[in-house]
C-alpha positions in Angstrom: -42.1 -11.4 -26.2 -45.6 -10.6 -27.3 -45.7 -7.5 -25.1 -49.4 -6.5 -24.5 -50.8 -8.3 -27.5 -52.4 -11.6 -26.6 -50.7 -14.7 -28.0 -53.9 -15.8 -29.8 -54.1 -12.4 -31.6 -50.5 -12.7 -32.8 -51.2 -16.2 -34.0 -54.3 -15.0 -35.9 -52.3 -12.1 -37.5 -49.5 -14.5 -38.5 -51.9 -17.0 -40.0 -53.7 -14.3 -42.0 -50.4 -13.4 -43.8 -49.0 -16.0 -46.2 -45.3 -15.9 -45.8 -44.8 -16.3 -49.5 -46.7 -13.0 -50.0 -44.7 -11.2 -47.2 -41.3 -12.4 -48.5 -42.4 -11.9 -52.1 -42.5 -8.1 -51.5 -38.8 -8.2 -51.0 -37.5 -11.2 -52.9 -38.3 -12.6 -56.4 -39.5 -16.1 -55.6 -39.9 -19.0 -58.0 -41.7 -22.2 -57.2 -39.6 -25.4 -57.2 -41.5 -28.5 -55.9 -43.4 -27.6 -52.8 -41.2 -24.6 -51.8 -40.3 -21.3 -53.3 -36.7 -20.2 -53.9 -35.0 -16.8 -54.4 -31.8 -14.8 -53.7 -31.2 -14.3 -50.0 -31.9 -10.7 -48.9 -29.5 -11.2 -45.9 -26.3 -11.9 -47.8 -25.0 -11.4 -51.3 -25.4 -14.3 -53.7 -26.0 -15.1 -57.4 -27.3 -18.6 -56.9 -30.7 -18.9 -55.1 -30.3 -20.6 -51.7 -33.2 -18.9 -49.9 -36.2 -21.2 -49.4 -39.8 -20.4 -48.3 -42.2 -23.1 -47.3 -45.9 -22.2 -47.7 -46.9 -25.4 -45.9 -44.8 -24.7 -42.8 -45.0 -20.9 -43.2 -41.2 -20.5 -42.6 -38.1 -19.3 -44.5 -34.6 -20.7 -44.4 -31.4 -19.7 -46.2 -29.1 -22.7 -46.8 -26.3 -20.2 -47.4 -26.2 -17.9 -44.3 -28.4 -20.0 -42.1 -31.1 -17.4 -41.2 -34.6 -18.7 -40.8 -37.9 -18.0 -39.1 -41.5 -16.9 -39.9 -43.1 -13.8 -41.4 -42.6 -11.8 -38.1 -38.9 -12.8 -37.9 -38.3 -12.0 -41.5 -39.6 -8.4 -41.0 -37.6 -8.0 -37.8 -34.4 -9.1 -39.6 -34.9 -7.2 -42.8 -36.5 -4.0 -41.7 -34.9 -3.8 -38.2 -38.4 -3.8 -36.6 -39.1 -4.5 -33.0 -41.4 -7.4 -32.4 -44.6 -5.3 -32.0 -43.7 -3.2 -35.1 -43.5 -6.3 -37.2 -46.8 -7.6 -35.8 -48.5 -4.2 -36.5 -47.1 -4.2 -40.1 -48.6 -7.6 -40.7 -51.9 -6.6 -39.1 -52.1 -3.5 -41.3 -51.5 -5.6 -44.4 -54.6 -7.7 -43.8 -56.8 -5.0 -42.3 -56.6 -6.4 -38.8 -57.5 -3.8 -36.1 -55.2 -3.8 -33.2 -56.2 -2.2 -29.9 -56.0 1.6 -30.3 -53.3 2.1 -27.7 -51.0 -0.3 -29.5 -51.6 1.3 -32.8 -50.6 4.7 -31.4 -47.6 3.4 -29.6 -46.1 1.4 -32.4 -44.8 3.3 -35.4 -44.5 1.4 -38.7 -41.5 3.5 -39.7 -38.4 1.7 -38.6 -36.0 4.0 -36.6 -35.6 2.9 -33.0 -33.9 5.9 -31.4 -35.8 9.0 -30.4 -33.7 11.5 -32.4 -34.2 9.5 -35.7 -37.9 9.3 -34.9 -38.2 13.0 -34.5 -36.3 13.6 -37.8 -38.7 11.2 -39.6 -41.7 13.0 -38.2 -40.3 16.3 -39.2 -40.0 15.1 -42.8 -43.6 13.9 -42.8 -44.8 17.3 -41.6 -42.7 19.2 -44.1 -43.8 17.0 -47.0 -47.4 17.9 -46.2 -46.5 21.6 -45.7 -44.6 21.9 -49.0 -47.4 20.2 -50.9 -50.1 22.4 -49.3 -48.0 25.6 -50.1 -47.7 24.5 -53.8 -51.4 23.7 -54.3 -53.2 26.3 -52.2 -51.2 29.5 -51.6 -50.1 32.5 -53.6 -46.5 31.8 -52.7 -46.6 28.4 -54.2 -48.3 29.5 -57.5 -45.0 30.0 -59.4 -43.9 26.5 -58.3 -47.2 25.1 -59.5 -47.0 27.0 -62.8 -43.5 25.7 -63.3 -44.6 22.1 -62.9 -47.6 22.5 -65.1 -45.5 24.1 -67.8 -43.1 21.1 -67.6 -46.1 18.9 -68.5 -46.8 17.4 -65.1 -50.5 16.9 -64.4 -52.3 17.7 -61.2 -52.7 13.9 -60.7 -49.0 13.4 -60.8 -48.3 16.3 -58.5 -50.6 14.8 -56.0 -49.4 11.2 -56.4 -45.8 12.2 -55.9 -46.7 14.9 -53.2 -44.7 17.5 -55.1 -44.4 20.8 -53.2 -42.9 24.2 -53.0 -40.6 25.8 -50.4 -41.3 29.5 -50.1 -38.5 32.0 -50.6 -38.8 33.1 -47.0 -36.0 33.1 -44.5 -37.8 31.8 -41.4 -41.3 30.5 -42.5 -40.2 26.8 -42.3 -38.0 27.5 -39.2 -41.0 28.8 -37.3 -43.2 26.0 -38.6 -40.8 23.3 -37.3 -40.3 25.1 -34.0 -44.1 25.3 -33.4 -44.2 21.5 -34.0 -41.5 21.1 -31.3 -38.4 20.4 -33.4 -35.2 22.1 -32.3 -33.5 24.0 -35.2 -30.1 22.4 -34.4 -31.5 18.9 -34.9 -33.2 20.1 -38.1 -29.9 21.4 -39.4 -28.3 18.0 -38.6 -31.2 16.4 -40.5 -30.6 18.6 -43.5 -33.9 20.4 -43.4 -32.5 23.7 -42.3 -29.3 25.7 -42.9 -27.5 28.0 -40.5 -24.9 30.7 -41.0 -22.0 31.9 -38.9 -24.3 34.2 -36.9 -26.4 31.3 -35.8 -29.4 32.2 -37.9 -31.5 29.4 -39.3 -33.3 29.2 -42.7 -35.0 26.7 -44.9 -32.4 24.7 -46.9 -34.7 24.4 -49.9 -36.3 27.9 -50.0 -37.4 29.1 -53.4 -37.4 25.6 -54.9 -39.9 23.0 -56.2 -39.8 20.1 -53.8 -39.6 16.4 -54.7 -40.1 14.2 -51.5 -37.8 11.2 -51.5 -39.4 8.2 -49.8 -38.0 5.0 -48.5 -39.4 1.7 -49.7 -42.1 1.9 -46.9 -43.4 5.1 -48.4 -42.0 7.4 -45.6 -40.4 10.6 -46.7 -36.7 10.6 -45.6 -35.2 13.3 -47.7 -36.1 16.0 -50.3 -34.8 17.1 -53.7 -35.2 20.7 -54.5 -35.3 22.1 -58.1 -34.5 25.8 -58.6 -37.0 27.6 -60.8 -35.0 30.8 -61.1 -31.2 31.4 -61.3 -30.3 29.7 -58.0 -27.2 27.4 -57.9 -27.0 24.6 -57.8 -30.0 23.8 -60.0 -30.7 20.6 -58.1 -30.2 20.4 -54.3 -30.7 17.1 -52.4 -30.8 16.5 -48.7 -27.4 15.5 -47.2 -27.0 11.9 -46.1 -28.4 11.1 -42.7 -29.1 8.0 -40.6 -32.5 7.8 -42.4 -31.2 8.7 -45.9 -28.4 6.8 -47.7 -28.8 7.7 -51.3 -26.7 4.8 -52.4 -29.2 2.4 -50.8 -32.5 3.9 -51.9 -34.2 4.0 -55.3 -36.5 6.9 -55.9 -40.2 5.8 -56.4 -39.4 2.2 -55.4 -42.3 2.2 -53.0 -44.8 3.0 -55.7 -43.1 1.0 -58.4 -42.6 -2.3 -56.5 -45.9 -4.0 -57.3 -45.5 -3.1 -61.0 -41.9 -4.3 -61.0 -43.0 -7.7 -59.6 -45.9 -7.9 -62.0 -44.0 -7.0 -65.1 -40.8 -8.9 -64.1 -38.6 -6.0 -65.1 -37.4 -2.6 -63.8 -36.7 0.6 -65.7 -33.8 2.6 -64.3 -33.7 6.4 -64.7 -31.2 9.0 -63.6 -33.5 11.3 -61.6 -36.9 12.0 -60.2 -38.2 14.2 -63.1 -37.6 11.4 -65.6 -39.3 8.9 -63.3 -42.4 11.0 -62.9 -42.6 11.8 -66.6 -42.3 8.1 -67.4 -45.0 7.3 -64.8 -47.3 9.8 -66.3 -46.6 8.1 -69.7 -47.8 4.8 -68.3 -44.4 3.4 -67.2 -45.1 2.3 -63.7 -42.0 0.1 -63.0 -39.5 3.0 -63.2 -37.1 4.0 -60.4 -34.4 6.7 -60.1 -30.9 6.6 -58.7 -31.1 10.1 -57.1 -28.6 11.8 -59.3 -25.8 9.4 -58.4 -24.4 6.5 -60.4 -25.9 3.2 -59.4 -24.2 1.4 -56.4 -23.5 -2.3 -55.8 -26.2 -2.2 -53.1 -28.8 -0.9 -55.4 -27.8 -3.4 -58.1 -28.2 -6.3 -55.6 -31.6 -4.8 -54.4 -32.8 -4.8 -58.0 -31.6 -8.4 -58.7 -33.6 -9.6 -55.6 -36.8 -8.5 -57.3 -36.2 -9.0 -61.0 -33.9 -10.6 -63.6 -34.4 -8.0 -66.3 -33.3 -4.3 -65.9 -33.6 -1.7 -68.6 -31.4 1.4 -68.2 -32.8 4.6 -69.6 -30.3 7.3 -68.9 -29.8 10.6 -70.8 -28.6 10.3 -74.4 -25.6 12.6 -74.0 -22.0 11.4 -73.5 -22.1 11.4 -69.6 -25.4 9.5 -69.8 -23.9 6.9 -72.1 -20.9 6.4 -69.8 -23.2 6.2 -66.7 -25.3 3.6 -68.6 -22.3 1.4 -69.3 -21.2 1.6 -65.7 -24.7 0.7 -64.4 -25.0 -2.1 -67.0 -21.7 -3.7 -65.7 -22.8 -3.5 -62.1 -26.3 -4.9 -62.8 -24.7 -7.7 -65.0 -22.4 -8.5 -62.1 -25.4 -8.8 -59.8 -26.9 -11.4 -62.1 -29.4 -9.3 -64.1 -30.2 -9.5 -67.8 -29.5 -5.9 -68.9 -31.0 -3.9 -71.7 -30.2 -0.3 -72.6 -32.7 2.2 -74.0 -31.5 4.2 -77.0 -32.3 8.0 -76.8 -31.3 10.5 -79.4 -28.1 12.4 -78.6 -28.6 15.1 -76.1 -32.2 14.1 -75.1 -33.3 12.8 -71.7 -36.5 10.7 -71.2 -38.5 13.7 -70.1 -37.5 15.6 -73.3 -38.4 12.7 -75.5 -41.8 12.1 -74.0 -42.6 15.8 -74.4 -41.5 15.9 -78.0 -42.7 12.5 -79.2 -45.4 11.3 -76.8 -45.9 8.5 -74.4 -46.6 5.7 -77.0 -43.6 6.4 -79.0 -41.4 6.5 -75.8 -42.7 3.1 -74.8 -42.5 1.6 -78.3 -39.4 3.2 -79.8 -37.2 3.7 -76.7 -38.1 1.1 -74.0 -39.4 -1.8 -76.1 -36.6 -1.3 -78.7 -33.8 -1.3 -76.1 -30.5 -2.8 -77.1 -29.0 -5.8 -75.4 -26.0 -5.1 -73.3 -23.5 -6.1 -76.0 -25.3 -4.4 -78.9 -25.2 -1.2 -76.9 -21.5 -1.6 -76.2 -20.7 -2.4 -79.8 -22.6 0.6 -81.0 -20.9 2.9 -78.5 -17.4 1.6 -79.3 -17.9 2.1 -83.0 -18.2 5.8 -82.3 -14.8 5.8 -80.6 -12.9 4.2 -83.5 -12.4 5.0 -87.2 -13.1 1.6 -88.6 -11.6 2.6 -92.0 -8.2 2.6 -90.3 -6.6 -0.8 -89.8 -5.2 0.0 -86.4 -8.6 1.3 -85.1 -10.4 -1.7 -86.6 -8.1 -4.2 -84.8 -8.4 -2.2 -81.5 -12.2 -2.2 -81.9 -12.3 -6.0 -82.5 -10.1 -6.7 -79.5 -12.4 -4.6 -77.2 -15.5 -6.3 -78.5 -14.1 -9.9 -78.3 -13.2 -9.2 -74.7 -16.8 -8.1 -74.0 -18.1 -11.2 -75.8 -15.9 -13.4 -73.7 -17.6 -12.1 -70.6 -21.0 -13.3 -71.7 -22.3 -16.2 -69.6 -24.3 -18.0 -72.3 -22.5 -19.9 -75.1 -25.4 -19.3 -77.6 -25.1 -15.5 -77.0 -21.4 -15.6 -77.5 -21.8 -17.6 -80.7 -24.4 -15.1 -82.0 -22.2 -12.1 -81.7 -19.1 -13.9 -82.9 -20.9 -14.7 -86.1 -21.9 -11.1 -86.5 -18.3 -10.0 -86.1 -17.1 -12.7 -88.5 -19.6 -11.7 -91.2 -19.1 -7.9 -90.8 -15.3 -7.9 -90.9 -14.8 -11.1 -93.0 -12.9 -12.9 -90.3 -12.6 -16.6 -89.4 -15.2 -17.7 -86.9 -12.7 -20.3 -85.5 -10.1 -17.6 -84.9 -12.6 -15.4 -83.0 -13.7 -18.4 -80.9 -10.0 -19.1 -80.0 -9.6 -15.5 -78.9 -12.8 -15.8 -76.7 -11.6 -19.1 -75.2 -8.2 -17.6 -74.4 -9.9 -14.6 -72.6 -12.2 -17.0 -70.6 -9.3 -19.2 -69.6 -7.3 -16.2 -68.5 -10.1 -14.9 -66.3 -11.2 -18.3 -65.1 -14.7 -17.9 -66.5 -16.8 -21.0 -66.9 -14.5 -23.4 -65.0 -15.6 -25.3 -61.9 -15.1 -23.4 -58.7 -14.0 -20.2 -60.4 -14.9 -16.7 -59.6 -17.7 -16.5 -62.1 -19.5 -19.2 -60.2 -20.5 -16.9 -57.4 -23.0 -17.2 -54.6 -23.6 -20.2 -52.5 -22.1 -23.0 -54.6 -22.6 -25.7 -52.1 -26.4 -25.3 -51.7 -27.2 -28.7 -53.0 -24.9 -30.4 -50.5 -26.2 -28.2 -47.7 -29.8 -29.2 -48.6 -29.1 -32.9 -49.1 -26.1 -34.3 -47.5 -24.5 -31.8 -45.2 -25.7 -33.7 -42.1 -23.7 -36.8 -43.1 -20.6 -35.1 -41.9 -21.9 -35.0 -38.4 -21.5 -37.8 -35.8 -24.3 -40.5 -35.8 -25.7 -39.3 -32.5 -25.9 -35.7 -33.7 -27.8 -36.8 -36.9 -30.1 -38.9 -34.7 -30.9 -35.9 -32.5 -31.6 -33.7 -35.5 -33.8 -36.2 -37.2 -35.7 -36.9 -34.0 -36.4 -33.2 -33.4 -37.5 -32.8 -37.1 -40.1 -35.6 -36.5 -41.1 -34.1 -33.1 -41.8 -30.7 -34.7 -44.3 -32.4 -37.0 -45.9 -34.9 -34.6 -46.9 -34.4 -30.9 -47.1 -38.2 -30.4 -43.5 -38.5 -31.3 -42.6 -35.7 -28.9 -44.6 -37.5 -26.2 -42.8 -40.8 -26.7 -39.3 -39.0 -26.8 -40.2 -37.1 -23.6 -41.2 -40.3 -21.8 -38.1 -42.2 -23.0 -35.4 -39.5 -23.1 -36.7 -36.3 -21.6 -34.1 -33.6 -22.0 -31.3 -36.0 -22.3 -29.9 -34.8 -25.7 -26.2 -34.5 -26.0 -26.2 -31.1 -27.9 -27.0 -28.2 -25.6 -29.0 -26.4 -28.3 -31.1 -29.5 -28.8 -31.7 -29.7 -25.1 -33.1 -26.2 -25.0 -35.2 -26.8 -28.1 -36.9 -30.0 -26.9 -37.6 -28.4 -23.5 -39.5 -25.6 -25.2 -41.2 -28.1 -27.5 -42.4 -30.2 -24.7 -44.0 -27.1 -23.1 -45.4 -26.0 -26.4 -47.3 -29.3 -26.9 -48.3 -29.5 -23.2 -50.1 -26.2 -23.7 -52.3 -27.8 -26.3 -50.7 -26.2 -29.4 -50.9 -27.9 -32.7 -47.7 -28.7 -34.6 -46.8 -25.4 -36.3 -43.2 -24.4 -36.7 -44.0 -20.8 -37.6 -45.8 -20.5 -34.3 -43.4 -22.5 -32.2 -40.3 -20.4 -33.1 -42.0 -17.4 -31.4 -41.5 -19.2 -28.1 -37.8 -19.4 -28.5 -35.7 -16.6 -26.9 -32.7 -16.7 -29.1 -32.3 -15.9 -32.9 -29.7 -18.7 -33.3 -32.2 -21.2 -31.8 -34.9 -20.0 -34.2 -32.6 -20.4 -37.2 -31.7 -23.9 -36.0 -35.3 -25.0 -35.5 -36.2 -23.7 -39.0 -33.3 -25.6 -40.5 -34.4 -28.8 -38.8 -38.0 -28.3 -39.9 -36.8 -28.0 -43.5 -35.0 -31.3 -43.3 -36.5 -33.9 -45.7 -38.0 -36.6 -43.5 -40.5 -39.4 -44.2 -44.2 -38.7 -43.6 -44.4 -41.2 -40.8 -41.9 -42.7 -38.4 -42.1 -46.2 -36.8 -41.6 -46.9 -33.1 -38.5 -49.0 -34.1 -36.9 -46.0 -35.9 -37.6 -43.7 -32.8 -36.0 -46.4 -30.6 -33.0 -46.6 -32.9 -32.5 -42.8 -32.6 -32.9 -42.9 -28.9 -30.4 -45.8 -28.6 -27.7 -43.8 -30.5 -28.3 -40.8 -28.3 -28.1 -42.8 -25.1 -25.0 -44.7 -26.3 -23.2 -41.4 -26.7 -24.2 -40.3 -23.2 -23.1 -43.7 -21.8 -19.7 -43.6 -23.6 -19.1 -40.0 -22.4 -20.1 -41.0 -18.8 -17.6 -43.9 -19.0 -14.8 -41.6 -20.2 -15.6 -39.1 -17.5 -15.4 -41.8 -14.8 -12.1 -43.1 -16.2 -10.7 -39.6 -16.3 -11.6 -39.2 -12.6 -9.9 -42.5 -11.8 -6.8 -41.5 -13.7 -6.7 -38.2 -11.7 -6.9 -40.2 -8.4 -4.1 -42.6 -9.5 -1.9 -39.7 -10.3 -2.6 -38.0 -6.9 -1.8 -41.4 -5.2 1.6 -41.5 -7.1 0.6 -44.7 -9.0 1.9 -43.9 -12.5 1.4 -47.5 -13.8 -2.3 -47.5 -12.9 -2.7 -44.0 -14.4 -1.1 -45.1 -17.6 -3.3 -48.2 -17.9 -6.4 -46.0 -17.4 -5.1 -43.6 -20.0 -4.9 -46.4 -22.5 -8.5 -47.4 -21.8 -9.6 -43.8 -22.3 -7.7 -43.7 -25.7 -9.3 -46.9 -26.8 -12.8 -45.8 -25.8 -12.4 -42.4 -27.6 -11.0 -44.3 -30.7 -14.1 -46.5 -30.6 -16.3 -43.4 -30.4 -14.7 -41.9 -33.4 -15.0 -45.1 -35.5 -18.7 -45.2 -34.8 -19.2 -41.6 -35.9 
């Protein structure tokens, strides 16, 4: 599995990376007891069931069952091959791998050759466009445009902004010289072609905004016209590398600030993100000109609880804000909405009023979700008219009913009661009726999403298993911690476990300890050839067991395991005798044996 990297090197790299730090780059973790918990990145949930153990250096999800160490985590989440994951961890701690391995393993993700070529072409073009903007006559008008828009040289360099010359074949020739076929580049969205089969740069004559994935690799471009070209903004088409509904612009640069500040600022596009970054707002990301998707909302929730939406102040921006707010709320975020003057976008506001005022009067003064909704709805109704006033109240009460916290509901109901001189009890009755109708707040209802049986999975799920099965699980859990227990079990039981997966695990575990390895689950799982086995080992390692186990307890577990084997052997022997009696045309004897089999199986069930 380790390829050409020595086992001890892999072990050293793995031990140099704390799994809490590795996972923490992707999941917002909170410490509970000795472990950390967060929302599982492998399946959708609103209730944290994803556990990370800093002592054992493993992760396990009680909801979907995935588990492993830091290497496994990266392989599962990023789609890395084993060596790619090792190299990524080596780079994080500054560990120098042999040069041939560093050249052969790309930290970029795509596994097939075509995708790799497309990715490389994007990196070359990103450098070319930036060079043309900064150092050529052709790029001067693009540079002047950006400087006039208020972007500093520092921001232009940090975001690698560029310029595509208004030339038909400059970029075509550049890519061909690098060995990239024009047809593949058309498919990648970097070039265009006409009916005559002529190729040209898709973005020519535009200022270029590289769009990077969360690893910092350019996977697409946004082009902004600086003359009278249409459309004004032109993005790369969707490709295998670029799914705009799954990426957030600037997420790679913003991620550390997002984790540090515990919140994320959501903008509509890249210009607003860069303007805000220049204004000192480092936790801002953009939705690439599209409304936010459920995937993006879930991605945000994995990192933070609080999301601030800062879209344009015009009517379409307000509508997009409301849609984004509902999606983020549905993902479990606490949502705030920034208030911009009508018709202004964040970039306009920063230019007109400055960075301090933007942070203080727009972001820090953001409305709560419901305050924003109420303010927006008031513009849609003439509250001097009785009919409009009632319609407004019905809409607001319905929104209040959807709030999760009783204190928050009470606060807004009191506001409504005071403003419109209504009975608080009447409003509460209306809210209760809405909540009953939608099943909100009741046990087992749709609002209780995520993995609702996490507690039972952590604590008592194993009680549903037969006694011998629980005995095997507990014995393996102790063996993983203690080589002496493994030695005793090997001498007494060997591979004689009843569950086939357990047989495989203990076989590998015996070999692991015989090679002189210390008890280390994170290391041991690397020996296992199958992902399901790794998940099972991690699950068993996370089982709560006593610090020590007596010889008597070990013998009790072994006795249960052997008893199951003995009973099964007796049943198999009787079944063979029954078959012989039937072949010898002795139905009475066959029936007597069948009764014995039934009684023995009944006894087995009663002991389980």
